C-alpha positions, 0 to 999 in steps of 0.5 A: 380207713382200716379201723375206727379213729382212736382219740379219747376213750371213756369206758368201763372195763373188763378185769382179767388179773391173770399173768402171762396170758399167751396168744394161744389162750387168747385165740386157740390155734384151731381157729386160725383158718380164716385170713380176714379179721372178722369172726374171731371175737366169737372164739376169744378166750374160747377154752377159758370161756366155754366148756367142750360142749359149747356151753358158757363157763359161768365163772369166766369173766367174759360170761359175767354180765356185771362187767362190760366195756371197751377196755380189757385190763390184763395182768403182767406179760399180756400177749406172750407166746406165738406171734399170731396176728389173730390174737389182736384180731380176736380182741378187736372183733370182740369189741375191745379198743384198748388193753391195759397191762403192766407189761406186753409182749412186743409182737402182740403190742405191735400187732395190736397197734397195727389194727386199732387196739391201743395197748396201754402199759402202766406201772404195776402199782397203778394196775393194782389200783385199777383192779381194786377200783373195778372190784369195788365198783364194776361200773368204774370208768377209765379214760384213755386219752391218746393225744395226751397219752394219759389213762385216768381212773375217773372216780379218783382222778388218779392218772398215769402217762403211757408211751407210744411210738409217734408213727403208731400214735398218728395212725391210731388217731387217723384210723390208718394201717400202714397202707392207709398211711402211704395212701394218705401221702400219695401226693407227696410221693408223686411229687418226690418221684417227679423231682427225681426222674430215672 
């Protein structure tokens, strides 16, 4: 499998209420030298997370031990900028499996779905509720239910649905990338070819 299967994720979340977070902020261009997906998490939000000497910036959210979890909650227009796949790789490699925002850049959204990150787009009002709930209690849990396509604030039961392409949904639930999907269909492909001789 290309990545872990995604069905239902219940987790605390890391809040980042910053709008227009672009891919160069997620993973700066100088770290794009590798072609494998591993190791990018160390430099996720590198310039926001560390001083030039490599020491952590205490006021950055990922350096605050109060916040943790497999869900990153971002502001509007998350993942804008260049089309680099490495931005999604860095988020996945750090340990996040879901990003929540009120709007995603299309290319970032596609890159995330291709490697096992679920981008959940919610209304601006529901996003505000999530931020307020986490601010009031950093241990607030969210439940992201991919089969039902719902996201729930477990403390209050407030819930929204989200949209996802059916093909990408199936891949996420099975842990497939595009190649895994084709491999899973090898018998059907062989039968199709056998029925259509050249």
